[in-house]
Rosetta silent file (secondary structure, phi, psi, omega in degrees, C-alpha in Angstrom):
SEQUENCE: MAERHGFGRRAALSLLAAPALPRGAAAQSWPSGPIRVVVPVPPGGSIDAVARLGAPALSAELGVPILVENRGGGAGSIGTGAVAKAAPDGNTWLITFDWHPMMNALVPNLSFEARTDFTPAFLVGSAPYVLVARPDSPFRNLAEVIAAARARPDTVTFASTGSGTLGHLVMVLLAARAGVRMVHVAYRGGGPAMTDILGGRVDLMIGSAALMAPAIADGRLRAITQTGAERIPALPSLPTAAEDGYPDVVASAWWGYFGPAGVPAPIVSRFAAALRAAYSTDRARATMTETQQARLILGDAAALTQLVEREADLWSRVIREHDIKAD
SCORE:     score description
SCORE:     0.000 S_00000001
   1 L     0.000  -38.139 -178.349   -2.868   57.386  -86.942 S_00000001
   2 H   -61.816  -38.798  179.922   -2.564   56.547  -90.660 S_00000001
   3 H   -66.263  -40.404 -179.854   -1.195   53.090  -89.841 S_00000001
   4 H   -66.206  -41.198 -179.946   -4.044   52.357  -87.454 S_00000001
   5 H   -69.465  -16.742 -178.550   -6.657   53.459  -89.957 S_00000001
   6 L   -78.836  -10.807  178.422   -5.039   51.206  -92.568 S_00000001
   7 L   -68.338  133.563  173.984   -6.128   48.001  -90.782 S_00000001
   8 L   -84.083  174.504 -175.847   -8.941   46.201  -92.562 S_00000001
   9 H   -65.206  -41.778 -179.442  -11.874   44.529  -90.812 S_00000001
  10 H   -64.015  -42.102  178.719  -10.404   41.023  -91.123 S_00000001
  11 H   -61.610  -41.904  179.822   -7.087   42.151  -89.726 S_00000001
  12 H   -62.931  -42.845  179.365   -8.841   43.838  -86.828 S_00000001
  13 H   -65.503  -36.497  178.313  -10.866   40.704  -86.089 S_00000001
  14 H   -63.814  -39.716  178.013   -7.708   38.601  -86.247 S_00000001
  15 H   -63.855  -40.863 -179.839   -6.059   40.865  -83.697 S_00000001
  16 H   -65.464  -34.780 -175.389   -9.044   40.597  -81.404 S_00000001
  17 H   -83.210  -19.589 -175.813   -9.073   36.825  -81.666 S_00000001
  18 L   -68.099  137.562  177.754   -5.333   36.329  -81.173 S_00000001
  19 L   -68.666  150.348  177.815   -4.324   35.165  -77.680 S_00000001
  20 L   -66.571  144.846  176.494   -2.257   37.539  -75.588 S_00000001
  21 L   -66.050  138.974  173.381    1.464   36.864  -75.538 S_00000001
  22 L   -57.923  155.553 -178.662    2.696   35.223  -72.350 S_00000001
  23 H   -58.709  -38.537  179.354    4.538   37.580  -70.039 S_00000001
  24 H   -64.271  -40.223  179.043    7.789   35.761  -70.741 S_00000001
  25 H   -66.402  -40.153  178.034    7.377   36.110  -74.489 S_00000001
  26 H   -62.072  -39.649  179.908    6.612   39.807  -74.138 S_00000001
  27 H   -66.681  -36.993 -179.671    9.745   40.241  -72.064 S_00000001
  28 H   -65.578  -31.551 -178.887   11.868   38.422  -74.654 S_00000001
  29 L   -85.033   -4.072 -178.415   10.712   40.808  -77.380 S_00000001
  30 L   -88.726  141.269   -4.232   11.485   43.879  -75.247 S_00000001
  31 L   -89.130  147.146 -179.165   12.603   46.458  -76.146 S_00000001
  32 L  -114.511    0.644 -179.267   11.061   46.773  -79.581 S_00000001
  33 L  -165.860 -171.181 -177.975   10.985   50.567  -79.880 S_00000001
  34 L   -58.144  146.666  176.578   11.877   53.840  -78.179 S_00000001
  35 E  -111.606  132.650 -178.103   11.866   53.968  -74.383 S_00000001
  36 E  -101.515  127.499  174.506   10.547   57.055  -72.638 S_00000001
  37 E  -111.577  113.674 -176.705   12.155   58.260  -69.393 S_00000001
  38 E   -90.432  126.640  173.146    9.944   60.839  -67.680 S_00000001
  39 E  -103.483  116.187 -170.809   11.608   63.528  -65.564 S_00000001
  40 L   -82.856   22.923  178.139    8.847   65.022  -63.348 S_00000001
  41 L  -139.521  162.908  177.391   10.479   68.467  -63.133 S_00000001
  42 L   -64.677  165.695  177.779   11.566   71.099  -65.671 S_00000001
  43 L   -61.141  152.051  171.703   15.037   70.902  -67.254 S_00000001
  44 L   115.247  -21.877 -179.099   18.035   72.060  -65.291 S_00000001
  45 L   -90.013 -176.443 -175.591   17.902   70.202  -61.976 S_00000001
  46 H   -69.881  -33.020  179.025   19.803   67.161  -60.795 S_00000001
  47 H   -62.086  -47.015  178.597   17.092   64.664  -61.830 S_00000001
  48 H   -60.501  -43.730 -178.901   17.229   65.947  -65.391 S_00000001
  49 H   -63.503  -42.311 -178.869   21.037   65.914  -65.345 S_00000001
  50 H   -68.621  -39.341  177.773   21.211   62.337  -64.043 S_00000001
  51 H   -61.375  -47.823 -176.896   18.641   61.130  -66.593 S_00000001
  52 H   -72.794  -26.040  175.200   20.482   62.701  -69.514 S_00000001
  53 H   -63.212  -42.365 -176.266   23.824   61.488  -68.202 S_00000001
  54 H   -84.756  -19.236 -170.673   22.710   57.867  -68.443 S_00000001
  55 H   -59.617  -46.997 -177.399   20.620   58.065  -71.621 S_00000001
  56 H   -60.549  -46.921 -179.604   23.337   57.690  -74.318 S_00000001
  57 H   -69.807  -33.263  176.654   24.936   54.600  -72.783 S_00000001
  58 H   -63.737  -42.464  177.140   21.504   53.167  -71.928 S_00000001
  59 H   -60.603  -42.232  179.001   20.487   53.535  -75.571 S_00000001
  60 H   -64.996  -38.204 -179.974   23.657   51.748  -76.649 S_00000001
  61 H   -66.230  -40.986 -173.926   23.021   48.918  -74.177 S_00000001
  62 H   -95.524  -16.683  177.682   19.410   48.338  -75.258 S_00000001
  63 L    76.347   20.430  177.908   19.737   49.214  -78.928 S_00000001
  64 L  -136.828  159.655  176.716   16.769   51.602  -78.995 S_00000001
  65 L   -65.673  144.302  173.199   16.368   55.377  -78.613 S_00000001
  66 E  -110.826  117.564 -176.947   15.963   56.740  -75.077 S_00000001
  67 E  -103.417  108.567  177.590   13.639   59.742  -75.013 S_00000001
  68 E   -86.063  119.704 -174.392   14.068   61.909  -71.909 S_00000001
  69 E  -119.443  118.597  175.687   10.822   63.824  -71.397 S_00000001
  70 E   -84.618  120.967  176.249   10.428   66.647  -68.871 S_00000001
  71 L  -129.000   79.217 -177.806    6.899   66.780  -67.449 S_00000001
  72 L   -81.950  173.848  177.479    7.059   69.295  -64.623 S_00000001
  73 L   115.927  151.772  177.250    4.289   70.755  -62.506 S_00000001
  74 H    62.125   35.713 -179.308    2.392   69.948  -59.352 S_00000001
  75 H    54.082   39.030  178.477    5.584   69.527  -57.301 S_00000001
  76 H    91.124   -7.669 -173.127    6.489   66.533  -59.440 S_00000001
  77 H   -76.104  -25.363 -177.233    3.040   64.940  -59.307 S_00000001
  78 H   -69.549  -52.814  178.310    2.078   65.515  -62.958 S_00000001
  79 H   -64.946  -39.364  178.654    4.949   63.587  -64.494 S_00000001
  80 H   -62.661  -44.368  179.038    4.837   60.986  -61.739 S_00000001
  81 H   -64.000  -34.562  178.858    1.106   60.480  -62.247 S_00000001
  82 H   -63.400  -39.106  178.483    1.565   60.095  -66.000 S_00000001
  83 H   -70.347  -37.718  178.041    3.932   57.176  -65.449 S_00000001
  84 H   -58.407  -32.311 -177.879    1.561   55.586  -62.934 S_00000001
  85 L   -90.288   -6.485 -176.323   -1.110   55.520  -65.662 S_00000001
  86 L   -72.960  159.104  176.379    1.185   54.248  -68.433 S_00000001
  87 L   -65.457  139.164 -178.322    1.027   50.708  -69.787 S_00000001
  88 L   -83.224   54.240 -175.053    3.334   48.346  -67.840 S_00000001
  89 L  -104.741    5.567  179.300    5.147   47.259  -70.984 S_00000001
  90 L    83.321    6.276 -178.783    8.621   48.553  -70.143 S_00000001
  91 L   -99.156   -6.741  178.885    8.423   51.443  -72.578 S_00000001
  92 E  -133.735  127.403 -179.123    7.756   54.188  -69.991 S_00000001
  93 E  -134.563  155.800  176.015    9.844   54.825  -66.885 S_00000001
  94 E  -111.359  132.579  165.142   10.105   57.500  -64.225 S_00000001
  95 E  -109.804  125.804 -174.508   13.365   58.825  -62.847 S_00000001
  96 E  -140.167 -169.430 -162.607   12.716   60.642  -59.605 S_00000001
  97 L  -128.190 -171.849 -173.693   14.217   61.912  -56.393 S_00000001
  98 L   -64.316  -15.581 -178.483   14.155   61.597  -52.621 S_00000001
  99 L   -77.510  -14.260 -171.210   10.677   63.144  -52.313 S_00000001
 100 H   -54.308  -47.920 -175.157    8.958   60.189  -54.006 S_00000001
 101 H   -66.400  -19.934 -174.974    8.213   58.054  -50.897 S_00000001
 102 H  -110.468   10.674 -177.502    6.593   60.939  -48.985 S_00000001
 103 H   -59.101  -41.628 -177.038    4.549   62.576  -51.738 S_00000001
 104 H   -69.450  -29.070  177.119    1.263   61.182  -50.449 S_00000001
 105 H   -73.993  -30.379 -177.120    1.952   62.408  -46.925 S_00000001
 106 H   -87.553  -36.216 -172.936    2.750   65.916  -48.172 S_00000001
 107 L  -119.853  111.355 -178.377    0.169   66.363  -50.926 S_00000001
 108 L   -71.992  153.453  170.861   -3.412   65.222  -50.276 S_00000001
 109 L    62.694   35.147  172.508   -5.620   63.611  -52.916 S_00000001
 110 L   -68.902  156.528 -178.219   -2.942   62.600  -55.393 S_00000001
 111 L   -81.772   -0.126 -177.084   -4.107   60.354  -58.218 S_00000001
 112 L  -141.695  161.516  173.564   -1.502   57.710  -57.328 S_00000001
 113 L  -112.199  116.924 -171.717    0.024   55.963  -54.333 S_00000001
 114 L   -61.181  -29.014 -175.525    3.807   56.213  -54.455 S_00000001
 115 L   -85.436  -21.544 -172.511    4.390   52.931  -52.638 S_00000001
 116 L  -121.422  -17.206 -175.145    2.021   50.720  -54.628 S_00000001
 117 L   -96.714   16.086 -178.488    1.415   52.229  -58.070 S_00000001
 118 E  -139.306  155.916  174.868    4.999   51.844  -59.300 S_00000001
 119 E  -106.587  106.151  176.575    7.522   49.115  -60.013 S_00000001
 120 E   -61.297  138.409 -176.303   10.910   49.961  -58.465 S_00000001
 121 E  -125.156  -45.744 -170.585   13.678   49.145  -60.927 S_00000001
 122 E  -158.863  135.210  177.469   17.040   50.744  -60.170 S_00000001
 123 E  -107.828  113.246 -175.298   18.748   52.945  -57.566 S_00000001
 124 E   -71.693  -56.537 -176.489   21.475   55.080  -59.150 S_00000001
 125 E  -179.557 -177.658 -178.076   23.100   56.621  -56.092 S_00000001
 126 E  -143.996  159.633  179.483   22.757   58.980  -53.157 S_00000001
 127 E  -146.292  141.003 -176.234   24.287   62.171  -51.803 S_00000001
 128 E   -75.662  163.861  165.724   24.060   63.748  -48.341 S_00000001
 129 E   -91.176  149.978 -176.747   22.582   67.047  -47.327 S_00000001
 130 E  -126.037  131.426  175.616   25.031   69.526  -45.815 S_00000001
 131 E   -94.091  130.448 -175.751   24.336   72.133  -43.132 S_00000001
 132 E  -131.150  160.424  172.384   26.360   75.322  -43.591 S_00000001
 133 E  -137.493  169.898  175.297   26.962   78.717  -41.983 S_00000001
 134 L   -74.284  156.802  179.664   28.893   81.794  -43.038 S_00000001
 135 L   -61.805  -27.420  179.383   32.612   81.938  -42.164 S_00000001
 136 L   -89.726    7.266  179.614   31.956   84.805  -39.729 S_00000001
 137 L   -71.701  151.084  174.173   29.235   82.827  -37.944 S_00000001
 138 L   -72.259  -10.933 -176.457   29.737   81.856  -34.300 S_00000001
 139 L   -89.188  118.301  177.624   28.814   78.282  -35.296 S_00000001
 140 L  -109.061  -16.354 -179.396   31.793   76.053  -36.033 S_00000001
 141 L  -156.621  175.236 -175.656   30.154   72.678  -35.481 S_00000001
 142 H   -68.115  -34.492  179.885   26.808   71.054  -34.772 S_00000001
 143 H   -59.299  -38.740  179.466   27.283   71.083  -30.998 S_00000001
 144 H   -70.488  -34.898  175.734   27.485   74.885  -31.042 S_00000001
 145 H   -62.619  -48.361 -178.178   24.330   75.146  -33.166 S_00000001
 146 H   -64.890  -40.152  179.121   22.395   72.936  -30.760 S_00000001
 147 H   -61.722  -41.851  179.213   23.739   74.790  -27.713 S_00000001
 148 H   -67.485  -40.934  179.563   22.601   78.137  -29.141 S_00000001
 149 H   -67.198  -32.343  178.171   19.173   76.776  -30.075 S_00000001
 150 H   -73.855  -38.763 -178.948   18.770   75.338  -26.594 S_00000001
 151 H   -73.709  -32.748 -176.771   19.846   78.562  -24.877 S_00000001
 152 L  -132.725   77.738 -177.387   17.721   80.796  -27.118 S_00000001
 153 L   -56.260  144.990  175.403   14.718   78.870  -28.468 S_00000001
 154 L    62.834   28.874  176.030   13.170   80.091  -31.735 S_00000001
 155 L  -119.200  -31.875  178.959   16.080   82.389  -32.595 S_00000001
 156 L   -76.710  123.840 -176.858   18.447   80.266  -34.703 S_00000001
 157 E  -105.971  144.831  173.805   17.218   80.354  -38.307 S_00000001
 158 E  -135.082  139.485  178.450   17.873   77.852  -41.076 S_00000001
 159 E   -96.061  147.444  170.459   17.046   78.083  -44.758 S_00000001
 160 E  -134.133  173.578 -179.658   15.930   75.213  -46.959 S_00000001
 161 L   -86.193   10.249  174.882   15.016   74.892  -50.616 S_00000001
 162 L   153.971  151.394  177.589   11.334   74.512  -49.761 S_00000001
 163 L   -68.628  130.507 -179.622    8.797   73.403  -47.188 S_00000001
 164 L    88.653   -3.663  174.459    8.484   69.632  -47.136 S_00000001
 165 L   -71.253  161.686 -177.703   11.792   69.007  -48.885 S_00000001
 166 H   -63.908  -34.346  175.420   14.033   66.363  -47.392 S_00000001
 167 H   -58.857  -44.458  176.145   16.462   69.029  -46.199 S_00000001
 168 H   -60.140  -47.532 -175.211   13.642   70.660  -44.245 S_00000001
 169 H   -64.635  -38.868 -178.493   12.485   67.325  -42.832 S_00000001
 170 H   -69.787  -30.232  175.084   15.920   66.231  -41.653 S_00000001
 171 H   -70.439  -36.388  175.131   16.362   69.530  -39.796 S_00000001
 172 H   -62.768  -43.794  178.664   12.983   69.015  -38.130 S_00000001
 173 H   -63.654  -42.850  178.585   14.104   65.530  -37.106 S_00000001
 174 H   -60.427  -46.688  179.850   17.433   66.863  -35.810 S_00000001
 175 H   -61.586  -40.354  179.581   15.729   69.542  -33.721 S_00000001
 176 H   -64.849  -43.719 -179.448   13.307   66.982  -32.297 S_00000001
 177 H   -66.810  -33.717 -179.764   16.093   64.574  -31.370 S_00000001
 178 H   -83.859  -13.003 -178.596   18.116   67.397  -29.774 S_00000001
 179 L    71.738   36.988 -179.463   15.080   68.806  -27.962 S_00000001
 180 L  -127.335  168.113  176.826   15.472   72.303  -29.407 S_00000001
 181 L  -122.796  125.301  174.616   13.432   74.717  -31.507 S_00000001
 182 L  -121.436  164.253 -176.765   14.816   76.455  -34.582 S_00000001
 183 E  -102.755  122.136  179.025   13.095   78.702  -37.105 S_00000001
 184 E   -88.844  132.921  174.882   12.638   77.361  -40.627 S_00000001
 185 E  -119.961  109.148 -175.702   12.804   79.801  -43.541 S_00000001
 186 E   -89.521  135.682  176.136   11.581   78.154  -46.750 S_00000001
 187 L  -119.787  161.369  176.157   12.776   79.333  -50.152 S_00000001
 188 L   -95.591   77.967  178.148   11.733   78.324  -53.633 S_00000001
 189 L   108.616  165.822 -175.879   14.967   76.731  -54.724 S_00000001
 190 H   -72.955  -31.590 -177.689   18.628   76.792  -53.846 S_00000001
 191 H   -59.832  -54.422  178.817   19.505   80.079  -55.535 S_00000001
 192 H   -61.820  -38.129  178.984   17.398   82.394  -53.347 S_00000001
 193 H   -65.368  -41.960  178.812   18.374   80.494  -50.194 S_00000001
 194 H   -62.943  -41.079  178.825   22.056   80.733  -51.074 S_00000001
 195 H   -58.873  -42.224 -175.618   21.727   84.462  -51.710 S_00000001
 196 H   -76.531  -33.631  176.724   20.222   85.048  -48.287 S_00000001
 197 H   -71.995  -37.648  176.886   22.683   82.999  -46.268 S_00000001
 198 H   -65.962  -29.375  179.110   25.600   84.684  -48.030 S_00000001
 199 L   -86.443   -0.177  176.196   23.922   88.024  -47.343 S_00000001
 200 L    82.423   16.718 -177.709   23.534   87.302  -43.632 S_00000001
 201 L   -89.679  -13.280  171.874   19.738   87.126  -43.582 S_00000001
 202 L  -135.869  157.327 -176.716   19.644   83.584  -42.147 S_00000001
 203 L   -80.031  -39.426 -172.137   22.017   81.800  -39.772 S_00000001
 204 E  -137.225  163.259  171.773   22.213   78.401  -41.455 S_00000001
 205 E  -143.509  139.761  173.425   21.247   76.640  -44.657 S_00000001
 206 E  -111.445  130.085 -179.107   20.594   72.980  -45.413 S_00000001
 207 E  -160.830  173.973 -178.355   21.065   71.851  -49.001 S_00000001
 208 E   -64.603  154.254  177.786   22.467   69.143  -51.224 S_00000001
 209 H   -60.060  -36.797  179.709   26.185   68.462  -51.201 S_00000001
 210 H   -63.516  -37.763  179.192   26.323   69.411  -54.888 S_00000001
 211 H   -70.671  -39.505 -172.648   24.807   72.815  -54.122 S_00000001
 212 H   -85.255  -31.261 -170.454   27.016   73.498  -51.113 S_00000001
 213 H   -55.757  -44.265 -179.471   30.391   72.083  -52.125 S_00000001
 214 H   -61.485  -41.605 -179.139   31.550   74.955  -54.404 S_00000001
 215 H   -71.433  -28.514  174.719   30.799   77.641  -51.792 S_00000001
 216 H   -71.517  -43.251 -176.915   32.511   75.575  -49.103 S_00000001
 217 H   -63.023  -36.636 -178.070   35.546   74.993  -51.302 S_00000001
 218 L   -94.207    8.281  172.384   36.063   78.690  -52.047 S_00000001
 219 L    85.393    4.854  179.444   35.534   79.753  -48.438 S_00000001
 220 L   -76.296  -23.471  179.111   32.194   81.536  -48.806 S_00000001
 221 L  -134.348  155.103  177.236   30.495   79.050  -46.474 S_00000001
 222 E  -110.266  128.435  177.720   31.546   76.902  -43.535 S_00000001
 223 E   -77.825  134.449 -178.103   30.382   73.291  -43.370 S_00000001
 224 E  -104.025  -50.070  177.295   28.785   72.340  -40.043 S_00000001
 225 E  -161.769  165.882  174.130   27.640   68.735  -40.534 S_00000001
 226 E  -128.871  156.527 -170.371   26.382   66.374  -43.193 S_00000001
 227 L  -105.403    7.888  179.904   23.452   63.973  -43.041 S_00000001
 228 L   -74.161  170.417  177.478   24.735   61.002  -45.033 S_00000001
 229 L   -73.660  -20.063  179.284   25.446   57.564  -43.638 S_00000001
 230 L  -148.931  163.785  178.779   29.143   58.128  -44.316 S_00000001
 231 L   -69.264  156.119  179.123   31.521   60.962  -45.180 S_00000001
 232 L  -110.395  152.891 -176.766   31.982   61.946  -48.813 S_00000001
 233 L   -56.870  -33.587 -177.755   35.310   62.470  -50.628 S_00000001
 234 L   -68.336  -24.611 -178.304   34.620   66.158  -51.290 S_00000001
 235 L  -133.217   63.585 -171.672   34.305   66.833  -47.542 S_00000001
 236 L   -66.764  -23.138 -178.468   36.455   64.166  -45.890 S_00000001
 237 L   -94.280   -2.280 -177.228   36.935   66.062  -42.629 S_00000001
 238 L   -88.773  117.848 -179.627   33.255   66.905  -42.149 S_00000001
 239 L   -70.685  156.879  173.166   31.559   64.573  -39.647 S_00000001
 240 E   -81.110  163.750  175.721   28.123   63.145  -40.197 S_00000001
 241 L   -61.120  -34.159  177.224   25.237   64.011  -37.896 S_00000001
 242 L   -62.958  -42.515  176.754   25.464   60.438  -36.617 S_00000001
 243 L   -65.640  -28.745  179.660   29.104   61.014  -35.671 S_00000001
 244 L   -81.092    3.626  174.492   28.023   64.253  -34.001 S_00000001
 245 L   110.250    8.821 -178.903   25.767   62.293  -31.654 S_00000001
 246 L  -126.340   79.464 -168.993   22.509   61.856  -33.587 S_00000001
 247 L   -64.069  -24.688 -179.611   22.642   58.311  -34.974 S_00000001
 248 L   -99.365    6.682  175.606   19.180   58.275  -36.534 S_00000001
 249 L   -91.337   82.084 -177.409   19.516   61.671  -38.239 S_00000001
 250 L  -131.054  124.089  179.683   20.437   60.227  -41.618 S_00000001
 251 L  -154.255  133.729  178.595   19.053   61.548  -44.899 S_00000001
 252 E  -135.481  144.203  166.311   20.372   61.543  -48.425 S_00000001
 253 E   -66.616  148.054  176.584   19.196   62.744  -51.771 S_00000001
 254 E  -151.319  161.614 -179.191   18.870   59.829  -54.191 S_00000001
 255 E  -126.063  128.502 -178.380   17.896   59.079  -57.777 S_00000001
 256 E  -140.196  154.041  177.491   15.821   56.060  -58.760 S_00000001
 257 E  -105.830  134.131  178.594   14.019   54.582  -61.757 S_00000001
 258 E  -132.264  147.067  168.246   10.453   53.283  -61.498 S_00000001
 259 E  -107.111  175.717  171.630    7.985   51.802  -63.955 S_00000001
 260 E   -63.490  161.824  175.788    4.202   51.638  -63.642 S_00000001
 261 L   -59.436  139.251  173.689    2.888   48.871  -61.409 S_00000001
 262 L    95.652    6.522  176.113    2.934   45.481  -63.104 S_00000001
 263 L   -65.123  129.463 -178.510    6.022   45.656  -65.320 S_00000001
 264 L   -56.549  140.250 -176.696    7.131   42.022  -65.850 S_00000001
 265 H   -56.768  -39.493  178.417   10.095   41.039  -63.701 S_00000001
 266 H   -61.695  -35.246  177.239   12.286   39.956  -66.662 S_00000001
 267 H   -67.913  -43.635  178.775   11.908   43.428  -68.209 S_00000001
 268 H   -58.993  -44.614 -178.640   12.741   45.093  -64.892 S_00000001
 269 H   -64.027  -42.339 -179.685   15.842   42.932  -64.526 S_00000001
 270 H   -68.530  -39.850  178.317   17.045   43.647  -68.047 S_00000001
 271 H   -62.893  -43.315  179.601   16.385   47.375  -67.688 S_00000001
 272 H   -63.206  -40.374  179.208   18.272   47.442  -64.382 S_00000001
 273 H   -63.941  -39.675  178.328   21.224   45.591  -65.908 S_00000001
 274 H   -67.220  -39.447  177.219   21.364   48.101  -68.765 S_00000001
 275 H   -65.179  -39.835  179.100   21.183   51.012  -66.312 S_00000001
 276 H   -60.716  -42.345  177.365   23.965   49.503  -64.223 S_00000001
 277 H   -66.164  -40.143 -177.536   26.183   49.374  -67.289 S_00000001
 278 H   -63.743  -40.516 -178.209   25.182   52.900  -68.336 S_00000001
 279 L   -89.729    3.377  176.697   26.088   54.448  -64.983 S_00000001
 280 L   -96.722   -2.042  177.790   29.279   52.409  -64.673 S_00000001
 281 L   -66.185  156.843  179.759   31.050   54.226  -67.497 S_00000001
 282 H   -58.557  -40.911 -178.899   34.014   56.399  -66.553 S_00000001
 283 H   -64.045  -45.360 -178.621   32.110   59.528  -67.614 S_00000001
 284 H   -65.571  -43.300  179.558   29.042   58.674  -65.549 S_00000001
 285 H   -61.199  -44.337 -179.036   31.086   57.766  -62.484 S_00000001
 286 H   -64.467  -42.718 -178.794   33.099   60.974  -62.666 S_00000001
 287 H   -66.313  -43.884 -178.908   30.019   63.144  -63.120 S_00000001
 288 H   -65.174  -41.247 -176.003   28.076   61.508  -60.302 S_00000001
 289 H   -81.269  -35.451 -174.482   30.941   61.676  -57.816 S_00000001
 290 H   -93.256  -36.971 -178.687   32.443   65.044  -58.762 S_00000001
 291 H   -91.080  -48.163 -179.281   29.430   67.082  -59.902 S_00000001
 292 L   -86.759   -7.579 -177.814   26.576   65.528  -57.922 S_00000001
 293 L    55.294   38.156 -172.746   28.835   64.627  -54.950 S_00000001
 294 L  -102.403  155.163  168.534   27.074   61.265  -54.975 S_00000001
 295 E   -98.549  118.128  178.402   27.970   57.787  -53.869 S_00000001
 296 E   -68.613  131.158  178.020   27.090   55.379  -56.666 S_00000001
 297 E  -107.543  -43.819 -179.747   24.941   52.524  -55.409 S_00000001
 298 E    54.014   48.626 -174.828   23.788   50.870  -58.667 S_00000001
 299 E   -89.330  150.927 -178.276   21.169   48.984  -56.700 S_00000001
 300 L   -83.564 -172.236 -176.796   18.578   46.604  -58.085 S_00000001
 301 H   -59.250  -38.187 -179.397   14.809   46.611  -57.632 S_00000001
 302 H   -64.672  -40.837  179.198   15.054   45.049  -54.178 S_00000001
 303 H   -63.881  -41.830  179.738   17.430   47.761  -52.961 S_00000001
 304 H   -69.598  -38.269  177.838   15.148   50.526  -54.233 S_00000001
 305 H   -60.665  -45.736  179.192   12.055   48.854  -52.768 S_00000001
 306 H   -61.824  -41.473  179.272   13.688   48.663  -49.331 S_00000001
 307 H   -62.691  -46.219 -178.675   14.733   52.304  -49.537 S_00000001
 308 H   -61.609  -44.153 -179.651   11.239   53.480  -50.489 S_00000001
 309 H   -62.746  -45.906 -178.916    9.607   51.531  -47.661 S_00000001
 310 H   -64.531  -45.900 -178.428   12.074   52.804  -45.069 S_00000001
 311 H   -67.352  -39.664  179.743   11.914   56.426  -46.240 S_00000001
 312 H   -62.381  -44.245 -179.508    8.127   56.430  -46.519 S_00000001
 313 H   -63.155  -48.745 -175.637    7.721   55.163  -42.963 S_00000001
 314 H   -66.303  -54.830 -171.222   10.223   57.593  -41.424 S_00000001
 315 H   -76.949  -28.149  174.015    9.404   60.812  -43.236 S_00000001
 316 H   -64.664  -36.622  177.354    5.648   60.325  -43.329 S_00000001
 317 H   -66.657  -42.961  177.363    5.780   60.054  -39.542 S_00000001
 318 H   -61.391  -42.584  179.963    7.847   63.261  -39.268 S_00000001
 319 H   -61.321  -45.471 -179.238    5.401   65.051  -41.579 S_00000001
 320 H   -67.475  -46.768 -174.651    2.377   63.971  -39.529 S_00000001
 321 H   -65.192  -28.608 -176.413    3.902   64.635  -36.115 S_00000001
 322 L  -111.894    9.158  175.061    5.030   68.139  -37.054 S_00000001
 323 L    51.352   52.142 -177.461    2.115   69.030  -39.357 S_00000001
 324 L   -87.755  136.273  178.598    4.386   69.863  -42.280 S_00000001
 325 L  -117.652  147.274  174.830    2.852   71.089  -45.523 S_00000001
 326 L   -74.119  157.676  176.026    4.422   71.289  -48.962 S_00000001
 327 L   -60.111    0.000    0.000    4.917   74.670  -50.616 S_00000001
């Protein structure tokens, strides 16, 4: 504030009279100061972890500080909305998750439109959801789950980390494609859901590969199927839902960077190139593949745009057809 108040009247008039810099010139001078990366959830989740994983190398690539800012609340809408309203100068970015394309279908009257009020910049990677049961469960594979749900409608229960999450939606899609009815039990987060499936209070649980892999590895849970487009190294013998006979039941968690609408293309390209370098380090690759159980994509703006369009169309339709509401 002191610097702004220090401008004299002539200086202020000169600023008003000066022509705006061309978009190309503005891009050439970028970045000129700290860059803010908004995480629309509190610290501790995978979005926060992925943002902070890339920040040091991103700072080194661009030569400016990277400030990771957690702005949680409103199921991610507060931080997301703040970025939508930010100046499109390349100094404010959003890193978000698989829920981004369907936010408007799940939450009415948001202050932004996820498909049009943002500039897609970079797709870090993706990881499948995994359906699990207890080792003493009668379910050893997806065919047995579907057979039980068909024989006894509305009796097979599955837990998710929340109503309207992608795990919930992919199970709704699976049930619809199989022509069966299962009972959804929504929890607020992976911890409570994990407690209840281990305690025998639900039959199945759908969750991220990162959440499920440790319990599968130590024998506390049995993997039934995964929803990715391909198998992952941590679970090489576990078939995908597509391999199990449901070719369009494909859903993965993913992490992507977006700016406000209108960020100049040269800035987007340079930011994406810096992010690609940041997530290509040995440390980043190891963390993404071993901790997040992710497949690195390192995709550009076009790849992220295509993903958002495809996901918005598919999951918004599932939400409408099955009248799904967010928690």
